[in-house]
C-alpha distance (Angstrom), angle and dihedral (degrees) to the residues before:
residue distance angle dihedral
M1 . . .
A2 3.83 . .
I3 3.80 90.4 .
M4 3.79 90.6 50.4
V5 3.82 94.0 49.7
L6 3.79 93.9 47.8
A7 3.77 91.9 46.3
L8 3.78 92.0 51.8
A9 3.80 89.1 49.8
F10 3.80 89.1 57.3
G11 3.80 92.6 40.7
V12 3.80 94.2 -121.9
C13 3.79 137.3 128.1
V14 3.79 122.2 -98.1
S15 3.82 135.7 -127.7
F16 3.78 124.5 -179.2
A17 3.82 94.5 -161.3
A18 3.82 96.7 84.7
G19 3.81 122.2 83.7
P20 3.80 128.8 -143.7
A21 3.81 128.8 -100.4
T22 3.80 114.6 -83.6
S23 3.84 143.6 -165.4
P24 3.82 100.4 48.3
L25 3.77 122.7 -156.3
P26 2.95 120.0 -127.3
V27 3.80 84.2 50.1
D28 3.79 111.2 -108.8
G29 3.80 109.4 -87.6
R30 3.81 94.1 11.1
A31 3.80 118.5 153.1
W32 3.82 132.6 -157.7
I33 3.79 96.6 48.1
E34 3.83 114.5 165.1
P35 3.83 104.3 -114.6
A36 3.80 99.1 -159.4
S37 3.80 92.8 88.1
V38 3.79 121.3 -7.4
L39 3.79 120.0 -156.3
L40 3.82 114.4 -155.9
H41 3.80 122.7 -158.2
W42 3.80 135.0 177.4
T43 3.79 140.3 168.7
P44 3.82 114.2 -109.1
P45 3.81 117.1 -121.8
E46 3.78 118.0 -101.9
G47 3.79 133.3 -146.2
N48 3.79 93.7 39.9
P49 3.83 119.6 168.0
S50 3.80 87.8 -128.7
P51 3.84 133.9 23.6
I52 3.79 117.8 -90.1
D53 3.80 114.2 -97.3
R54 3.81 100.2 -176.3
F55 3.80 145.7 -38.3
I56 3.79 127.6 -111.7
V57 3.82 114.8 -147.7
R58 3.81 124.2 -161.0
L59 3.84 127.0 179.9
D60 3.80 131.3 174.4
P61 3.82 140.1 150.0
N62 3.80 88.0 -125.5
P63 3.83 109.5 76.7
A64 3.80 91.0 -157.5
A65 3.81 89.9 64.9
I66 3.81 88.7 58.3
I67 3.79 100.5 38.2
D68 3.81 93.1 49.1
P69 3.83 109.1 73.2
D70 3.80 88.3 -149.6
G71 3.80 94.2 48.7
E72 3.79 119.2 114.4
A73 3.79 112.6 -126.0
T74 3.80 121.7 -150.6
Y75 3.80 92.6 -135.0
G76 3.76 131.2 32.5
G77 3.74 150.5 93.2
S78 3.78 140.6 161.6
T79 3.77 133.0 -74.3
E80 3.79 134.0 -166.9
A81 3.78 123.2 -91.4
D82 3.79 93.2 -110.9
A83 3.82 93.3 50.0
P84 3.83 108.5 64.6
S85 3.80 94.5 178.5
F86 3.78 138.1 83.1
V87 3.82 133.9 -165.1
I88 3.79 116.9 -137.4
G89 3.80 118.1 -160.5
A90 3.78 124.1 -124.2
L91 3.80 114.1 -40.1
E92 3.79 131.9 -164.6
R93 3.77 120.1 -85.3
D94 3.82 120.9 -110.2
R95 3.79 94.1 15.1
T96 3.81 132.3 128.2
Y97 3.80 114.8 -131.6
Y98 3.78 128.8 -165.1
W99 3.77 124.3 -151.5
R100 3.77 143.5 176.2
V101 3.77 137.6 -168.9
D102 3.80 117.7 -148.2
T103 3.80 118.0 -163.6
V104 3.80 118.6 -138.7
L105 3.82 113.8 -160.4
E106 3.78 126.1 -153.4
D107 3.80 90.0 -110.0
A108 3.84 86.4 61.0
T109 3.80 94.6 -105.8
V110 3.82 112.4 146.1
V111 3.79 116.4 -153.3
T112 3.80 113.6 -159.2
G113 3.79 113.1 -133.1
D114 3.77 129.1 -138.5
V115 3.80 119.5 -95.4
W116 3.80 114.1 -107.1
S117 3.81 132.0 179.9
F118 3.80 143.8 -162.0
T119 3.81 135.0 -179.9
T120 3.80 123.9 -134.0
E121 3.80 124.2 -130.7
R122 3.77 115.3 -72.4
I123 3.81 90.5 -144.4
D124 3.79 131.4 7.0
I125 3.80 111.3 -76.6
P126 3.83 110.7 -174.6
G127 3.79 112.8 -119.1
A128 3.80 126.2 4.9
V129 3.79 118.2 -49.7
I130 3.80 109.2 -120.9
D131 3.79 95.2 179.2
F132 3.80 138.7 -14.8
S133 3.78 135.2 -156.0
P134 3.81 116.1 -105.2
D135 3.81 88.7 -151.9
P136 3.82 110.5 26.9
E137 3.77 93.7 -179.5
N138 3.80 92.5 61.5
I139 3.83 110.5 12.3
Y140 3.81 118.3 63.1
Y141 3.81 130.1 -166.0
M142 3.79 109.5 -145.1
S143 3.83 146.3 161.5
P144 3.82 102.8 32.3
A145 3.80 121.4 -161.5
I146 3.81 133.8 -180.0
A147 3.80 137.0 -159.2
A148 3.80 133.4 178.0
L149 3.80 121.7 -136.9
P150 3.82 124.0 -148.1
D151 3.81 91.3 -105.6
D152 3.84 90.1 59.2
T153 3.80 93.5 -103.1
F154 3.79 114.1 144.4
V155 3.79 116.4 -143.9
A156 3.80 118.4 -163.3
A157 3.78 129.1 -169.8
H158 3.77 133.5 -167.3
D159 3.76 132.6 169.7
V160 3.78 126.2 -129.1
S161 3.79 121.6 -129.9
G162 3.77 141.5 172.4
A163 3.79 111.1 38.9
G164 3.79 89.4 -12.8
G165 3.80 96.1 81.7
A166 3.82 133.8 -124.8
H167 3.79 104.4 -62.2
T168 3.81 139.3 113.8
M169 3.79 124.2 -127.7
L170 3.81 123.6 -149.4
L171 3.82 124.6 -153.1
E172 3.80 131.9 175.9
S173 3.79 136.5 -151.4
R174 3.80 122.4 -162.2
D175 3.80 96.4 179.4
G176 3.78 103.1 62.9
G177 3.80 97.4 -81.3
I178 3.80 100.9 -50.0
N179 3.80 100.7 108.5
W180 3.81 125.9 29.9
R181 3.79 133.2 -164.4
E182 3.80 127.8 -170.3
I183 3.81 110.7 -118.2
S184 3.83 106.9 171.3
Q185 3.80 149.9 -18.1
V186 3.79 129.6 -133.9
A187 3.81 122.5 -157.2
P188 2.93 139.9 -136.3
L189 3.79 93.6 17.7
H190 3.79 136.2 122.0
W191 3.80 139.0 172.8
A192 3.80 95.2 12.4
S193 3.80 129.4 173.2
L194 3.80 112.2 -135.7
F195 3.80 116.3 -148.6
F196 3.81 141.6 156.0
H197 3.79 116.2 -131.4
N198 3.82 133.3 162.2
D199 3.82 94.6 -8.4
A200 3.80 94.7 -49.6
L201 3.80 136.7 94.8
Y202 3.81 118.3 -129.6
L203 3.80 138.1 -163.7
M204 3.80 114.0 -160.7
G205 3.78 121.0 -178.6
D206 3.78 139.2 94.3
S207 3.77 132.5 -53.9
G208 3.79 95.5 -122.8
G209 3.76 128.0 -114.5
G210 3.81 102.8 106.3
A211 3.81 107.5 -124.1
N212 3.82 89.3 18.4
S213 3.80 97.0 49.3
R214 3.81 120.3 123.6
C215 3.79 129.7 -147.5
V216 3.82 103.8 -112.1
I217 3.78 142.6 171.0
H218 3.81 129.9 -160.7
R219 3.82 128.4 -165.3
S220 3.81 131.4 -150.8
D221 3.79 122.2 -165.1
D222 3.81 95.2 -175.1
G223 3.79 104.2 56.5
G224 3.80 97.1 -84.2
H225 3.79 101.0 -48.8
T226 3.82 94.9 111.8
W227 3.82 130.7 19.6
T228 3.77 140.4 -161.9
S229 3.81 118.7 -110.9
A230 3.82 118.9 -118.3
D231 3.80 101.1 -135.2
D232 3.80 106.6 142.1
E233 3.81 145.2 -10.4
N234 3.81 91.5 -66.2
T235 3.79 97.7 48.3
G236 3.80 105.1 44.4
V237 3.82 112.1 -58.9
L238 3.81 99.1 120.7
F239 3.83 103.9 -174.3
P240 3.81 129.6 31.1
D241 3.82 95.5 -135.7
T242 3.81 130.0 70.1
G243 3.78 138.4 -129.7
Y244 3.82 107.1 79.6
H245 3.77 132.8 162.0
T246 3.80 134.6 -174.7
A247 3.81 144.4 131.3
P248 3.82 136.2 -136.1
V249 3.81 94.1 -66.2
P250 3.83 130.7 160.5
V251 3.78 123.3 -74.0
V252 3.81 111.3 -152.1
V253 3.81 128.6 -162.7
Y254 3.79 109.8 -153.3
D255 3.80 138.6 148.5
G256 3.79 93.0 1.2
R257 3.80 95.5 -51.6
I258 3.80 138.5 90.7
W259 3.81 113.9 -129.5
R260 3.81 134.1 -161.3
A261 3.80 135.1 168.3
M262 3.81 120.7 -129.1
E263 3.79 140.8 167.5
D264 3.76 135.8 -148.7
R265 3.80 124.4 -155.9
Q266 3.77 99.4 -139.1
D267 3.80 102.4 120.8
P268 3.82 122.7 93.5
G269 3.78 121.3 -109.0
D270 3.78 137.8 62.8
W271 3.80 130.9 -42.8
A272 3.80 114.8 -50.0
A273 3.81 93.0 9.5
Y274 3.80 90.8 73.0
F275 3.81 93.8 57.2
R276 3.81 117.9 105.8
A277 3.81 115.0 -159.2
F278 3.79 124.4 -143.2
V279 3.79 141.5 152.9
M280 3.80 123.2 -128.1
S281 3.80 127.4 -162.2
A282 3.81 142.6 178.0
P283 3.82 135.8 -172.2
E284 3.80 106.0 -80.6
D285 3.83 92.7 -123.8
A286 3.82 95.8 44.9
D287 3.79 126.3 110.5
L288 3.79 98.5 -94.4
L289 3.81 92.5 -157.9
V290 3.81 92.4 65.8
A291 3.79 113.0 88.6
S292 3.81 95.0 -152.0
N293 3.81 90.0 64.3
W294 3.80 91.1 64.6
T295 3.80 127.6 80.4
A296 3.80 128.1 -176.6
T297 3.77 141.6 -161.2
N298 3.77 123.1 -114.3
R299 3.80 112.3 -74.9
L300 3.78 108.8 -105.6
S301 3.80 114.2 -139.1
F302 3.79 119.0 -146.9
D303 3.79 114.2 -111.1
E304 3.79 103.5 -137.1
D305 3.79 93.3 -172.1
T306 3.80 102.7 53.7
W307 3.83 109.6 13.7
L308 3.79 127.4 87.0
G309 3.77 120.8 -104.0
T310 3.77 134.4 12.2
G311 3.80 92.8 -77.7
W312 3.78 143.7 -41.6
L313 3.76 129.9 -104.8
E314 3.82 148.4 151.5
G315 3.78 96.3 45.0
N316 3.80 128.0 -165.1
A317 3.80 121.4 -135.0
V318 3.82 103.9 -141.3
V319 3.80 134.8 169.1
T320 3.81 111.5 -130.9
P321 3.83 124.7 -138.4
D322 3.83 86.4 -100.7
G323 3.80 92.1 56.7
D324 3.80 98.4 -105.4
V325 3.79 125.4 133.2
V326 3.80 114.5 -124.3
N327 3.77 134.9 175.5
I328 3.82 112.0 -134.3
L329 3.79 109.5 -163.3
R330 3.75 138.1 -167.0
V331 3.82 110.9 -109.1
A332 3.80 106.0 -142.0
G333 3.79 117.0 -145.3
A334 3.77 130.3 -158.4
I335 3.81 92.4 -130.7
P336 3.82 122.6 31.3
S337 3.79 117.7 -115.4
L338 3.79 94.9 11.8
F339 3.77 128.9 109.9
V340 3.83 108.1 -40.2
V341 3.79 104.5 17.1
E342 3.81 91.8 100.4
S343 3.81 94.3 52.6
A344 3.80 134.9 93.0
A345 3.80 131.4 -162.8
V346 3.82 120.9 -129.5
V347 3.81 113.8 -151.7
H348 3.80 116.7 -168.9
V349 3.81 121.5 -136.1
S350 3.81 122.9 -153.7
D351 3.80 119.7 -120.2
D352 3.81 91.7 -106.8
G353 3.83 91.0 52.5
L354 3.81 93.7 -122.8
T355 3.81 104.6 102.7
A356 3.81 131.7 57.0
T357 3.80 120.5 -169.8
F358 3.79 135.8 -179.6
D359 3.81 131.6 -168.1
P360 3.83 110.9 -162.1
Q361 3.80 90.9 -160.0
N362 3.80 94.4 59.8
D363 3.80 110.7 12.9
F364 3.80 104.0 70.8
I365 3.80 113.0 92.2
D366 3.79 132.8 -170.3
F367 3.78 102.8 -108.5
P368 3.83 123.2 175.8
G369 3.79 107.4 -128.0
G370 3.79 93.8 11.2
G371 3.81 92.5 144.9
V372 3.83 94.2 68.0
K373 3.81 130.1 52.7
F374 3.81 113.8 -79.5
T375 3.82 138.3 176.7
I376 3.83 123.3 -136.5
R377 3.82 123.0 -161.6
Y378 3.80 132.7 172.3
D379 3.80 120.9 -126.1
E380 3.81 119.6 -153.4
A381 3.81 92.3 -165.5
T382 3.81 94.1 63.5
D383 3.81 98.1 19.8
L384 3.79 88.0 -128.6
Y385 3.78 138.0 118.4
W386 3.81 113.9 -123.1
S387 3.77 135.3 -162.7
L388 3.80 139.0 175.2
V389 3.80 109.2 -139.5
N390 3.78 144.6 173.1
T391 3.80 100.2 -119.2
Q392 3.80 109.2 -157.1
R393 3.79 103.5 -170.4
D394 3.81 135.6 61.5
P395 2.98 89.3 51.0
Y396 3.80 110.1 21.4
A397 3.78 109.8 -112.6
M398 3.77 141.0 159.3
R399 3.80 111.9 -156.2
N400 3.80 94.8 -43.7
R401 3.81 93.0 97.2
L402 3.80 123.7 65.5
C403 3.80 120.5 -173.3
L404 3.80 136.8 -178.1
T405 3.81 113.2 -127.9
A406 3.80 134.5 -176.7
S407 3.79 140.0 -167.1
A408 3.78 135.9 -174.2
D409 3.80 95.6 -155.7
L410 3.85 108.0 21.1
V411 3.81 88.2 -112.4
T412 3.82 106.9 74.3
W413 3.81 113.1 47.5
T414 3.80 127.4 -170.6
V415 3.80 129.7 -165.3
V416 3.79 104.0 -121.6
S417 3.79 100.5 -179.1
E418 3.77 142.9 -11.8
I419 3.79 106.4 -118.9
L420 3.82 105.4 178.2
Y421 3.77 131.1 9.1
S422 3.79 139.8 166.4
L423 3.79 128.0 -178.3
D424 3.81 88.3 -135.7
P425 3.84 114.5 81.3
V426 3.82 94.5 175.6
F427 3.81 102.9 64.6
H428 3.82 102.6 14.1
A429 3.81 125.8 74.2
W430 3.80 139.8 147.8
Q431 3.77 102.7 -168.8
Y432 3.81 146.1 149.3
V433 3.76 87.8 33.5
D434 3.81 118.2 -171.0
W435 3.78 117.6 -168.3
L436 3.82 149.0 173.4
F437 3.77 139.3 -158.3
D438 3.80 109.8 -108.5
G439 3.78 107.7 -174.1
D440 3.81 106.9 -70.0
D441 3.80 91.2 -11.2
I442 3.77 139.0 72.9
V443 3.79 116.2 -136.2
F444 3.76 121.1 -164.3
V445 3.77 142.7 178.3
S446 3.77 121.7 -142.7
R447 3.77 138.4 -159.9
T448 3.79 93.0 -131.8
A449 3.78 129.3 -165.1
H450 3.78 111.1 -168.1
P451 3.83 137.6 149.5
M452 3.79 111.4 -98.4
G453 3.80 98.9 -151.4
G454 3.78 126.8 -115.1
G455 3.80 90.0 69.7
V456 3.81 93.8 -62.2
M457 3.81 110.3 136.4
P458 3.77 135.2 179.4
H459 3.78 115.7 -105.4
G460 3.81 85.9 -106.2
Y461 3.77 139.8 -52.5
H462 3.81 90.6 -73.1
D463 3.80 99.1 50.3
A464 3.78 103.2 61.6
N465 3.77 125.8 -149.1
F466 3.83 97.6 -168.5
T467 3.77 140.6 47.8
T468 3.81 107.3 -154.2
F469 3.81 137.6 -173.2
H470 3.82 123.5 -141.7
R471 3.78 138.1 179.7
I472 3.81 127.2 -151.1
E473 3.78 105.0 -159.9
N474 3.81 119.8 -144.0
Y475 3.78 93.5 -5.1
A476 3.82 93.1 -178.4
D477 3.81 89.6 62.0
L478 3.80 88.1 66.5
L479 3.77 89.2 70.2
E480 3.77 118.2 94.6
T481 3.75 121.1 -143.0
D482 3.79 94.1 -115.9
D483 3.76 120.9 95.7
D484 3.78 98.2 -105.9
M485 3.82 92.0 61.4
T486 3.79 91.7 -142.9
D487 3.78 125.7 157.3
D488 3.76 119.3 -176.7
D489 3.79 96.2 -166.7
A490 3.78 114.2 102.7
D491 3.77 118.3 -132.6
D492 3.79 116.8 -100.2
D493 3.79 88.0 -116.5
A494 3.82 91.5 67.0
D495 3.78 114.0 125.8
D496 3.79 115.5 -144.9
D497 3.78 93.2 173.3
A498 3.80 110.3 124.2
D499 3.79 121.6 -174.1
D500 3.79 110.3 -114.3
D501 3.77 91.6 -149.6
A502 3.80 95.7 52.9
D503 3.80 115.3 136.1
D504 3.79 112.0 -111.3
D505 3.81 91.2 -143.6
M506 3.81 105.5 104.4
T507 3.80 98.0 165.7
D508 3.82 90.7 112.4
D509 3.77 94.5 103.5
D510 3.79 128.4 -168.8
A511 3.78 95.7 -113.8
N512 3.81 93.4 57.6
D513 3.79 90.6 46.1
D514 3.76 91.7 50.7
K515 3.77 93.1 48.2
D516 3.80 90.6 49.9
D517 3.80 90.5 48.2
D518 3.75 95.6 54.5
E519 3.78 94.0 44.2
G520 3.79 92.3 43.3
H521 3.78 90.6 51.7
D522 3.81 89.5 71.4
G523 3.78 85.8 76.2
V524 3.78 110.3 15.6
G525 3.78 113.6 -136.0
G526 3.78 135.0 31.5
D527 3.75 135.6 106.6
S528 3.76 124.5 -46.3
D529 3.76 140.2 179.3
G530 3.79 115.1 -129.2
G531 3.77 94.5 -23.4
G532 3.80 114.0 -13.4
D533 3.79 124.5 145.3
S534 3.77 94.6 12.9
G535 3.78 87.5 125.4
C536 3.77 95.0 -143.7
G537 3.80 98.8 116.2
C538 3.75 88.3 -138.6
């Protein structure tokens, strides 16, 4: 009947053979949509009795204006048949909008679309929200990772901790990071790198369970929609023993091999000290699911008596300007922003990938943000190494300050630009950032803790309630021509919004959080204080 009424309103004939448009973006019912400029997408109907001539788009906060074919919508217009998308100008914050796409065929048939809805952000969350916790007090979204597919699709991953269980969620964006749709889940899996290699997408991390976790890898041949199961040494279980730890860290293809840093937790002692760092590699054309194709260096135990920090973790496999593979690791400190938190350890890997060595006299470097997980990548366009880091000095910060840094030699690092910042270190954080070069831009995903408005707060800065996507446009332009590469101008994406109700108690330091995480991961879930049991080992 709705098709008949709308058709009569347009003075056209009617056919009931055609179906409506499908697969709306934003996803029907989705919340936390950035209202500044909303991009609508849909999938055109197929099997129509006549080719599609155009689409008619209608959007309004009043559902009656969309349901009623004669209603007048506040926003709308038409778009060509080969362009199933529509840009809506700035909308109100914290408002639910309803929309519909009607399909007009060349034979003048008008097919009424279904009614969809989305809700805009309650408060301003920097970037685009990829995913958000339904219960921020108990379910935490951690360890984000990002990969780009050849068709320009972005795939993002994040694991779920706390009461949410030990699994990883996959989402995709086909419009440059604006809209996101969940496509799959992989369990049990935590702390996984996401990378595209030899026409397949991979997740490489650990199987969860703390001391019982295994080093595993999963493959997807359809862009992340389905995944292999890691069951044995031929399907993705890479070592026979247990007790592994990692994060979404870089995977590097170099000199005919694919390289990745990893840790186990098999030494005695407290959190961080019990990690043993190593680098694993395989021939770049090998079946990466087969354990026998992988080799590894010796596992480097932390020297508690003479080495900086309380332990090292979350290493980056990087190729130096001299063509050597090194593992650059986070140096964890007992107290944030004091002594060693701005340092990193550089472990050298032999050419055959079997030996790791470290010289404490020469292999510590000053590294802004070295106390929190970071990702280092090399850029051919600028001939520089880049990283996004949580600097914790000048000014004092926890994970509420994110900066872009660069280095020509992996030894001397300079803060190029402040990207995101909040005065509140208790309930704001952009952390565990994973990122990619995207043409002239850098795109990154963040484990984001941020107030949600209406009195809803994250569990704390450490236990994130959002996974967010961000873009730094023309990153090379942030460089100055002088040698120190500094740029004092903050990026437009910086967030100066501090929560007025934030607790002034900032004694909940990273080291205690991280210790709680790793211990809590033995049995995912439970109560925690300022982090605990999130299972992210971060």
